[in-house]
Phi, psi and omega in degrees: 000317181298316181294326177294316180295317178298320178297317179297319179297315180294325176295324177297319177299314180296317179296318179298320178294317181294327180280323185286328184301309178293333181291335180295337177285338183276294188194146178292329179297321179296323179293317178298317179296318180296332178276325185277324185299310179297324179294317180295318179295318179297318179294319179295318179296320178295318179295318179294319179298318178293321180296320179291326182281321186230059184293324182287329178295321181294316178299319180297315182291326180290320183274349181288137180280000000 
């Protein structure tokens, strides 16, 4: 399982480089968007997954003094 995850991560780096290189010819804003969008989606998906797994823990931590 670990080797599969590492392989997927490394493929993501390669794919990101291949996609970003032609975008640099277009506009710097497009490159920034291409870098920020997957990160934002990944963080949001992680937060939602944690919220679904541990909803009572989050409420406890928010209300704790």
